[in-house]
C-alpha positions, 0 to 999 in steps of 0.5 A, a space after each residue: 500499500 505504501 509502495 503504491 502511494 509513493 509511486 502515485 505521489 512521484 507520478 503526480 509530481 513529475 506530471 506537475 513539473 512537466 506542466 509548468 510553462 516558462 514565463 519569458 519577458 517580451 523584452 528578452 524574446 529573441 524571435 524564436 517562440 518556445 512551445 508552451 511559453 508565456 511571453 509576458 509584458 513583465 515591466 508593463 511597457 504596453 500599459 503606456 500605449 493603452 487609451 484613445 489617441 488623436 492626430 489632427 491637422 485641419 480637416 484630417 484626423 487619425 484616431 486610434 484606440 489601443 488596449 492591452 491583452 494578456 495571456 493570449 493563446 497564440 497557437 503553441 504559446 501565450 503572449 501579451 500584446 496590444 490590439 487596436 482600431 482606427 478612424 481616419 478622416 481625410 478632408 472631412 471624409 471618413 476613409 476608414 472607421 474600425 473603432 466600433 470593432 474594439 469591443 469585438 471578442 474575436 476567437 483570435 484577437 490578432 484579427 483586430 486592425 492593429 495587433 502585436 507587441 515587439 519591443 524594440 530596444 536596439 538603436 540600430 533597429 529603432 532607426 532613429 538619430 534622436 533616440 534616448 539611451 535605453 529608449 524602447 519602441 513598440 512594433 505592431 502589425 496593422 491591416 489596411 482592410 479597405 485595400 487588404 494590404 498588411 502594414 505596420 506601426 512603430 509606436 514611441 511614447 512622447 510628450 507634446 506641450 505637457 500632454 501625454 502623446 505617442 508618435 507613430 510611424 505607419 508603413 506598409 510591407 514591401 513599400 519603401 519610400 526613397 526620394 522620388 518614390 511614389 507610394 501606392 494608394 493606401 487608406 492611411 498615408 505612409 509616414 509619421 503622426 503625433 497623437 495626443 491622448 484623449 
C-alpha cells in the first residue's frame, strides 16, 4: 500500500513539473517562440500605449484606440500584446472607421486592425538619430482592410506641450520610400503622426 502511494506521489509530481510553462519577458524574446511559453509584458511597457489617441491637422484626423490583452493563446504559446482600431478622416471624409470593432471578442485577437507587441530596444533597429539611451519602441502589425494590404506601426511614447502623446510611424510591407518614390494608394498615408491622448 505504501509502495503504491509512493509511486502515485512521484507520478503526480513529475506530471506537475512537466506542466509548468516558462514565463519569458517580451523584452528578452529573441524571435524564436518556445512551445508552451508565456511571453509576458513583465515591466508593463504596453500599458503606456493603452487609451484613445488623436492626431489632428485641419480636416484630417487619425484616431486610434489601443488596449492591452494578456495571456493570449497564440497557437503553441501565450503572449501579451496590444490590439487596436482606427478612424481616419481625410478632408472631412471618413476613409476608414473600425473603432466600433474594439469591443469585438474575436476567437483570435490578432484579427483586430492593429495587433502585436515587439519591443525594440536596439538603436540600429529603432532607426532614429534622436533616440534616448535605453529608449524602447513597440512594433505592431496593421491591416488596411479597405485595400487588404498588410502594414505596421512603430509606436514611440512622448510628450507634447505637457500632454501625454505617442508618435507613430505607419508603413506598409514591401513599400519603401526613397526620394522620388511614389507610394501606392493606401487608406492611411505612409509616414509619421503625433497623437495626443484623449
